[in-house]
C-alpha positions as CSV (number, residue, x, y, z in Angstrom):
1,M,-40.2,80.4,60.2
2,L,-42.7,79.7,57.4
3,L,-39.8,79.3,55.1
4,M,-38.7,75.9,56.5
5,G,-42.1,74.4,55.9
6,D,-42.1,75.8,52.4
7,L,-38.7,74.3,51.7
8,A,-39.8,71.0,53.1
9,L,-42.8,70.9,50.8
10,V,-40.8,71.9,47.8
11,A,-38.1,69.3,48.4
12,A,-40.8,66.6,49.0
13,A,-42.6,67.6,45.9
14,M,-39.4,67.5,43.8
15,F,-38.6,64.0,45.3
16,F,-42.1,62.8,44.5
17,G,-42.1,64.3,41.0
18,A,-38.8,62.6,40.1
19,A,-39.9,59.3,41.6
20,L,-43.2,59.5,39.8
21,Y,-41.5,60.3,36.5
22,I,-39.4,57.2,36.9
23,N,-42.5,55.0,37.5
24,V,-44.7,56.4,34.7
25,A,-42.2,57.4,32.0
26,E,-38.7,56.1,32.4
27,Q,-39.4,52.6,33.6
28,P,-42.0,51.7,31.0
29,A,-39.7,53.0,28.3
30,R,-36.8,51.1,29.7
31,L,-38.9,47.9,29.7
32,R,-39.4,48.2,25.9
33,L,-35.6,47.8,25.3
34,D,-33.9,44.5,24.7
35,D,-32.4,42.9,27.9
36,R,-28.8,44.2,27.3
37,A,-29.8,47.7,26.4
38,M,-32.3,47.8,29.3
39,L,-29.5,47.0,31.8
40,T,-27.1,49.3,30.1
41,Q,-29.6,52.2,30.4
42,W,-30.7,51.3,34.0
43,R,-27.2,51.6,35.5
44,P,-26.3,55.2,34.8
45,A,-30.0,56.3,35.3
46,Y,-30.0,54.6,38.7
47,G,-26.8,56.2,39.8
48,R,-27.9,59.7,38.8
49,G,-31.4,59.2,40.3
50,Y,-30.0,57.8,43.6
51,A,-27.8,61.0,44.0
52,M,-30.7,63.4,43.2
53,Q,-33.5,61.7,45.0
54,G,-31.3,60.8,48.0
55,T,-30.4,64.5,48.4
56,L,-34.0,65.6,48.0
57,A,-35.2,63.1,50.6
58,V,-32.6,64.4,53.1
59,L,-33.5,68.0,52.4
60,A,-37.3,67.3,52.8
61,A,-36.7,65.6,56.1
62,L,-34.3,68.2,57.4
63,F,-36.6,71.1,56.5
64,G,-39.6,69.2,57.9
65,F,-37.8,68.7,61.2
66,L,-36.8,72.4,61.2
67,A,-40.4,73.4,60.5
68,F,-41.5,71.4,63.5
69,F,-38.9,73.1,65.6
70,Y,-39.9,76.6,64.5
71,E,-43.6,76.2,64.0
72,G,-44.7,73.1,66.0
73,G,-47.3,70.7,64.6
74,W,-46.9,66.9,64.4
75,F,-47.6,66.8,60.7
76,W,-44.2,68.4,60.1
77,I,-42.6,65.5,62.0
78,L,-44.7,62.9,60.3
79,G,-43.8,64.3,56.8
80,A,-40.2,64.5,57.7
81,L,-40.2,60.8,58.8
82,F,-41.9,59.8,55.5
83,A,-39.2,61.7,53.6
84,A,-36.4,60.3,55.7
85,A,-37.9,56.7,55.3
86,A,-36.8,56.8,51.7
87,W,-33.2,56.0,52.8
88,P,-33.8,52.9,54.9
89,Y,-36.5,51.7,52.4
90,T,-33.9,52.0,49.6
91,L,-31.1,50.4,51.6
92,L,-33.1,47.6,53.0
93,I,-35.8,46.8,50.4
94,V,-34.5,48.1,47.1
95,M,-30.7,47.7,47.4
96,P,-30.6,43.9,47.3
97,T,-32.1,44.0,43.8
98,N,-29.8,46.9,42.8
99,K,-26.7,44.9,43.9
100,V,-27.7,41.9,41.7
101,L,-28.3,44.2,38.7
102,M,-25.0,46.0,39.2
103,H,-23.1,42.7,39.1
104,V,-24.7,41.3,36.0
105,E,-22.3,41.8,33.0
106,A,-24.1,43.7,30.3
107,G,-22.9,41.3,27.6
108,T,-24.5,38.4,29.4
109,A,-27.9,40.1,30.2
110,H,-30.7,37.6,30.0
111,Q,-34.4,37.2,30.8
112,D,-33.6,37.3,34.6
113,V,-32.5,40.9,34.1
114,R,-35.9,41.8,32.7
115,S,-37.6,40.3,35.7
116,L,-35.2,42.0,38.1
117,I,-35.6,45.4,36.5
118,G,-39.4,44.9,36.6
119,Q,-39.1,44.1,40.3
120,W,-36.9,47.1,40.8
121,G,-39.7,49.3,39.3
122,R,-42.3,47.9,41.6
123,L,-40.0,48.4,44.6
124,H,-39.2,52.0,43.4
125,A,-43.0,52.7,43.5
126,G,-42.7,52.4,47.3
127,R,-40.3,55.4,47.2
128,T,-42.9,57.3,45.2
129,L,-45.6,56.6,47.8
130,L,-43.3,57.8,50.6
131,G,-42.8,61.1,48.7
132,F,-46.5,61.4,48.2
133,A,-47.2,60.8,51.9
134,A,-44.6,63.4,52.9
135,I,-46.3,66.0,50.6
136,L,-49.7,65.2,52.2
137,C,-48.3,65.6,55.7
138,F,-46.6,68.9,54.8
139,L,-49.8,70.2,53.2
140,A,-51.8,69.2,56.3
141,A,-49.3,71.0,58.5
142,R,-50.0,74.1,56.5
143,L,-53.8,74.0,57.5
């Protein structure tokens, strides 16, 4: 079932593309805002990104596991694990920063918010790397 591998690769590429966009376009633009506007912009962007990227990570992992089941090849499993790792990485590594940012009142945003959003961006880069690793594995599985 070549289709499962294709779908795994497409989902991983979409996940990676969205994550990369956040790191190279959205986050630098956000950091140019004043502290209050930066926090105000981050909240809805994070919520929408979480839903989209979370779904893509699950799909990439699911299709990667199915490709392994139908086609064999350990690179499918490895790519699926990299894609799936976005969830525990987010929950264990990124989420503590998210929780702090979600509980800061926008009207009282201060320099600590800038530091936290900067930290969030650096942590988010880990998700981007996981997506890239999944793509590399899925491409290697195609060879």
